[in-house]
N, C-alpha and C positions, 0 to 999 in steps of 0.2 A: 462828555459823551454825546454823540449825535443820534437822536431818535426821530424817526420819520414815520408818520401814520398815513401819508398819502404819496402816491407814486410821482406826482408832478414835482413836489419839492425835493424828493430824493433824486430824481433824474437831473434836476437843475444843480443840486449840490455836487453830484458825481461829475457832472460836466465841468464844473468850476475847478475841481481838483485833479481831473484826469489829464495826463500828458502822454506823449507817444511812448515814453519809456517806463511809465508806471503801470504796474499790474494790479488787477483787482481780483481778490479771492472771495468766493461766496460759499456760505454754509447755510443751507435751508433747514429750518427746524419747525416743529409744531409746538415748541415751548416745553414746559415742564422739564427744564434742562437738567442733565446729569453729567457725570464726568466724561462720558463718551462724547457728548456734544462739545464739551469744553476742549477735549483733545483735538477734535476737528478744527475748532477755532484757533487753537494754538498752532497747529500745523499751517493753517492759512496765513496767520500773522507772520510766521517764520518765512514763508515762501512768497509773500506778496507785499506790495507797498501799502495797499488798502484792503481791509477785510469788511465785508458786509454780511450780516447775519439776519435772516428773516425769521420772524416768529408769527406763524399763521396756521391755525387749525383749518385745514382745507376741507370744506363740506363735500366737494364733489368726489373725493376719494373714499368716502364712507358709504358702504352699502347697508349699514346697520345704524338706524337713527338713534338708538339707545347708546351705542358705542360713541357716536358723535357727541351726544348730550353729556356723557359721563367723562369724556376725554379731559384730563386735568388741564386747567388754564391758570397759570401762575406767573403772569406777566411781571408783576412787581419784583418777585423773587428772582425771576430770570434776568431782569435788567441789572439787579444787584450783582449776580454772579458774573455777568459779562463785564460790567464795569470793574469788578475786582480783578478779573483776568487781564483785561487791557482796556482802559477807558477810551482808546482811539478807535475801537471797533464801532462801525456804523450799524445801527439796528433799524430794520424795516419791519414795523408791526402794523400791517394794513388791516382795514376792515374788509368784509366780504364785498361791500359796495365798491370800494376802491379797486379791488382786484377784478371783479366780475361785472362792474357797471350795472348792477341790479339784475343780472341774469346769470346766476350760478349754475351753469350747465357745462358739461364736459365736451370737448372736441372728441372726435373719433380718430383713433390711431391704428395703424398697422405696424406692429413691431415684429413682423416676420414669424409670428407664432410664439414668441417669448411670453406674450401676455396670456396665453391659453393654459399654461402650466400652473400647478400648485396654487399660489395665491389667486391667480386668475380664475381657477375653477371654483374656488370657495368664496370669492369676493367679486361678484359680477360688476363690471364697470370700474373697478378699483384703479386699474392702470391707465384708463382713459383720464381719470381724475388726476392721477399723478403726472401724466404727460402734460395735461393742460396747465397745471399750476407751475410745473418746472419750466416749461417753455415760456410761460408768461413772465416768470421771474427773470429768466435769461434775457428776455426782450427789454425788461425794465432796467436791469442792473448791468447788462453787457459784461459779465465777468470774463476774465482770462482763464481762471481755474475755478472749479466747483468741487466740493468735498462731500462725499457720502460714505456712511458706515457700511461695512460688509455684512452686518447682521441682516440687512435687507438686500441680500445678494441678488435676488431676482430683480428687484427695483434698480439696483446698480447696473445690471446688464441692459435693462430696458432704457435707462437714461442714456447709456452709451449708444444704443440703437437710435434713440430719438435724435441725438446730436448728429450721428452719421447720416441718417436719412433726410434730415432737414438742413444738412451742411452748416451747422451752427459753429461759430468760432469760439469754442470753449473746450478746455481740456477737463475731462472727468477723472477725478482721483478717488479711488477706493481706499478706505482706511480700516485698519484692523478693528475687530469687535472688542469693546471694553466690557469687562465682566466684574461682577460684584465679588466679594471675598469668597463666596461659596460657588463661584463660577457661573452663576445665572447671568445670562446676557443682559446688559443694562438696557432698560427700556422705560419710557415715561409711564407705561402701564404698570410697572412694578410697584408704583406708589399706591396702587389700589389693592395690593395684596396685604393680608395680615402678616405679622412677623413670622408666624408659624408657616403660613403658605409660602412666604418668600424663602424661608429656610428649606422647606421640603422641595421647592421648585428646582433645587440643585440637581434633582434626578434627571432633568431634561438634558443638561450638558453631559452628565455622567453617562447617560444612555448613548449619546452621540459618540463619546469616546470609545465605549465598548463596541458600538456598531462599526466604527472606523477600524478597530483592531480585528473584528470579525470579518470585515470585508476583504482584508488582505488575504485571508486563507479560505473563506467560504464563498458560496455563490450569492447572488443578489437576493434570491428568494429566501434563503435561510436568514440573511441579515434582516430583511423586512419582517419576517416572522418573529425574530427575536425582539425587535422593537415593539411590534404589536402586542406580543405577549407580556412585555414589561409593563405596559400601560393598561392592559385588559383588566377590567373589573377593579381598577385602582380606586380607592374611595375619594381621592382628591382630584385626579386628573382624568381628562377625556381627550384621547388622541384624535385630532382631526385628520392629519395626514403625516406620513413619513415617506419621503421619496429620495432615492438615489438617482441623480441626474447628471448628464453631460454638462460640464460647466459652461460651455459655449452656447449650446443649443437649448439647454434646460430640458431636453427630452429625457424621459425616464430610461434608466439603464436596464436592459434585459439580460445581456451577457457582457461581461467585462471584456474590453478590447485594449490591447497594448497602445501606448502613446496617446491615450485619451485621459483628460483630467475629469475626475468625478467629484461630486459634492453631495453631501446628505443635507436634506431640508426637513424641518419638522415644525408642526404647529400643534400646540396643546392648549386646551382650556383648563384653567384652574378656577373651578366653579364657572363664572361667566366672564372671566378675564382671559383674553386670548394672547398667548405668548408664542413667539417664533424664534428659531435659532438655526444655525447652519455650521457645517464644518467641512473642510477640505478632506478628501479621502486619499489623496496621493501623498 
């Protein structure tokens, strides 16, 4: 198993094995790996000659210092899971210094307004941090294909916009959400939930399913009200937002239009642990 902690040695190694006909797949992660991450890696291995996985908790995409400090870091366990999956996978686990050269500051990006919706409203600067680190990884690794989970659907759309606006030679591939047995979307943050909280958090996806069914027959406002009432005064949950949006522009839907694809987005706090989920409404 090849593990690199510095970009110089990784770049040199990739150059030594790269050829005109070999493809490189890339899976960016922040570690604390779960089955969803491993599924992305499996797909990359199937579709590419070489797969690179990054493990890096990126400080510039956190607007909450406490969230950054508490984000799970399980490098040894992560490396074991990757090796068990496929020992040929290349791991890049850089330091902040290696990525940012002592200056962990985000670039500023214009994603044509995608960054101003939902997560962008509640996490100022988040997508500048995401854009900065993903662009940096693309520069270092030069992948042909990069794999992202659809749980972070807004992020997926923003990465596609990043690639298009910067004319980057990488194909972005969105992959289905992996869910736990109770249908809670898999997330590294789930590890911070108690077993009771984790079990009860199934309400999030159940509410999305009910909202999807309701959206087929009722208007947007009624569907929004249903979700807000579901979480209102709930002893365990605090709803941060629920939005029905156009899949392409991410602009909130006011009135349903034919031939448009809509998606529901939700963010919920379980005590101080923030969980997100999404579902296609078409």
